[in-house]
N, C-alpha and C positions, 0 to 999 in steps of 0.2 A: 421440421420433415427430413425425414432420414432416405437415404436411398443407397441401394447395395447393385453394385457394378452399373450395367447399363440400365436396368428399371427404374421406370419415375418413380418421383416421391411417393412414399406410400404411408398412408394415415396411422399413428400410433395406436397400438392396440390397447385394447381396456379390459382389465382384469374384470372376473366376476364381483369384484367387492365393489370396484369402482361401480358397474353397472346398478348394483344395488342401490349406493350410497345416491345415485345420481335421480334415482328410479322410483325410491321408497322414503317415505317421512315418516317410518317411525324410528327405530335405535339412531343414537346418535352415527355422525358420519365416523367409518372407520370401525363400525360396529355390527354385527348380525345377529339375528334372534332364530338363524338356521334355518331361514325359509325364504333364500337368496333368491330362490328361482321363482317363488307362487306370487310375485305380485305383478301389477299394472296390466290396465286395458288400455294397451298399447295400438299403434296403426300394425295390422297384422302382415309382417313380410313371410320369408319362407328363406330354407336354408336346403341346398341340394350339396349334398357330401357325394363330390363325384373323383372317380379312378381318370386320372390323366392319362394311364398307360402307362411303357416302358421308355420311349423318347420316341418313337419313332410315329408323328402326328397324323400318319394316316393311320395308325391303329386306335385311336379315340372313338368312340364309339359315334354312331349319328344324335343318339339321346344328349350325351356331354357336349358335343359341338353346338347342338342348339341352345344347352343354356347357358353355355360360354356367351353363347350369341345374344341374347336376351340378358344377359345379369347387368345388375347395378353395379353390384360390388363382389370383385373375386377376391379371397382369401387364400394365398397358396404358398407350397412349398418350394425349397431349394431345388430339387428333382421335377420339375416342372419344365419341359424344356419353352424355352423361347416364340420358337415357331407356334405352341398352343394358340398363344395368347393373337395370333391373327383372327381370330374368331370374334375376338370380341369387341363391344362397340368402345370409340376412342375415349369416351369421355364416363367409359366405367371406371370406378376406383379400384385401385390395385393395392391388397395389404400382403405384403412378407410378410413371413414367420415360421420360415425356415430354419437353417441352419446346413453350415458347412464346415466339419472339422471340430475345431473350438471355438469358430467366430460365433457371429452371432444367434445368439438362440431364443425364441420366444417360449415362456412358461406355456405349458398346457393349458393352466387354467386364465389366462391372459388370452388363450387362442380363443377358448370357451367361452368367456366373458365378452371376447369381439363378435362372435358369431350371433350372440344373444342379442348385444346392440343394435346391429347392425340391422334385425329382422325387425325389432321392435324399431326400429324409426320406417319401416314399411318397405322394406328393400327385399331384391331377388340378390341373393347370396349363394357366391357357388363357394364352397370349401374344395378346393381345387390339390388333389394329392396325386404324387406319384405311383402306376400301378394301381391298385387296390387299394379303397380306404378301408375294407373289413380284413384284410389281410398285412400285420405287420404295419399299419398305419393309424393306429389309434383313433379310429373312426369311430368304433363302438364307444369310447370316452366321450366322445363329441358328440354322438346320436341320444347317450344316456342325459347329455345336461342341456342336450334341448327338448328332450322328453320331459324333464323334470321341470321346465321353465315355460311349457308348455307352448314350445315354438313349433309350426309346421314343419317336417322337415320331410326328406327322401333321399334314398341310398340309390346311386347307379353305380354300378361296377365297373370295375375296369380291367384291363388286362396285366393282371399282375405280372410281378417282372420275371418270376421264376419260370413261367410258362413263354414268355416272350425269349427270356436267356436260350433258354435251351431249345426252341424253335430255332431261332438265328444263328444258333451254333451246330444246329445238326445233331440235336442231342433229340430221340423220343422221350421222354420221359417214363413212359409204359411202353411193353413189347413182350408178344407173347412168350417169346423164349428169355426173357433176360429181368423182367419187372413185372409184377403184377401190383404193387403197389408204392404211392408217392407219399413221402411227408415232409412236409414245411416246417421248418426250423428257424429259431432266430439265433444268430451267434454272438447277438451282444446284447444281455438281458440288461434289466431297467440296472444299474447299479445300488440300488437303496435295496435291493429285496436283501432278506435277513438269508436267506437261502436259495439256491440257483434252484431254478425250477427243471431244467431240464439236464436228464441223468446221461451223459452221453454215452456211457459203456451201454445201457440198454439197447440203443442204436445201432451199435454194432453187431449184432447178429438177427436183426430183423429183416435180412434181405430185399429193400423196398429200396428203390431210389430215394435219394437223399436231399433235400435243397435246400441248402443253408442260407439264410441273407444276414447283410451286415457280418458277416463273418471271418473278415480278411484279418483285423486286428488279432482276433484268436486264434486265427486258422491252426495254429504249427496244436494248438493243447487240444483244440476240438478232435482233429487226425487221431491226435497220440491216443486220447481218451475214446475212441472209436475200435482202434486198433487192441486197446487192452479189454474191450468189451467184445473182442471175436471177429473185427474186422478183418480181412485178410489183409495184408499189407500192398500187396498186387493189385487190389481192386483198382478200377478206374477213377479220377475223378478228374475234374473239369473247373476252370475259373473263368468266367465269362463276365468281360467288363466292359460298363457303358453300352449294353445291348441294344441292338438295334439303329443306335446312331452312327454316325459319321468316324468318332471315337471305339466305335466296337472292337474289342478285339478278345482273343480266347487263348485259351493254353490248356492241354490234356495231359496228365502224367498218372502216377497211382496215388494212392492217398497216402505213403509214406516218405511222397516226393515234393506232393503237389505245394505245402506250404514255403519250404525254400525256393524250387521252382518258381513259383510265383512271386517271391519276394525278389528275387536275383533278377526278375523281367521287369520288377518296378510295378506290377499289380496291384491295385488299389482300389479301395470304394469311389463310386457304387459298382459294387461285384456282385453277382451270384455264383456258388459255390454247387455244382453238382457229383453226386458220389454214387457211383454203383457202378453197375455191366454197361448199361447204358451209355455212359460217358465216351465208351470205346468206338462208337458208333459216328461219333464226330469226324472220324479220321475219312471217312467214306461219304457222309451226308452233311456235313458242313458246306455252306452255298455265300451267307450274306458276306462275311470276312473279305473272301476274294474279291466277290463284287465291289466293297467299299474301294478295297486295293485298285481296283481296276476303271474305278469313277463310276463303273454300272449300279451302285448304290448309292451315290449320293442326293442324301435326303434334299438339299440346296437344289435340285434342278427340277425336284416336283413340282407341280403346280399348288400353290397356299390352298388352305382350304375354304 
């Protein structure tokens, strides 16, 4: 049994191949006939792909709270805050499959195999993801694997990080005078992709609010390429780190300076970058950072879920 931080011991994840080997009497162990997901009349459980929101437990949806409370097993990521687990039963199995930096990382294929195995054991499974499962959360991949395996599942949306970070930083992503469109982008594409899917120069002249997830490591390159595509260097930009939590902090600058200034200020993941005219409104609309500084926004002072 392994454990991470203050988390309770978690059950070892099972790859899809291991699930196949244990539950199918066809090919020899370690082999597959290409029908990994198709076999077995097992006790039927269900998997709920649940968005845990951005961190503040009060932003968890009522449905997510109910499913966590009823779950037999919770498969969760690093960004799920500990306070979320207050709703879970003490005997609910917790399986950690996240990562932080270069630390422990569970392969996606193994996560999918674990979800299938738990459901075939007849369990109510909650796959708990920070933010929303269908926005840069690999929820689509996991739903595809469950569908192919014939496992009943449901999708429970969560408040995605860009929406929450902007709201708590006082940045309206749309505004009649400043922005009529919003774009969600990942700043950290799959390193195995032969060609980058995002041509950043194309977004430099779009005139929309740009919300960049997982972009801190590549922020200098991203902002440089946006400017090369026509984005004025004086365009406002904001970095919001650990949004909605007691560690929330934010920095507003311009697109030509945000990478350097945020690096000097020690900003890092998890963070959202918002680029566009609306970012400047944080100067008069920011409310949460000052509340945390004075103690008025302390999550620890709130009643438990």
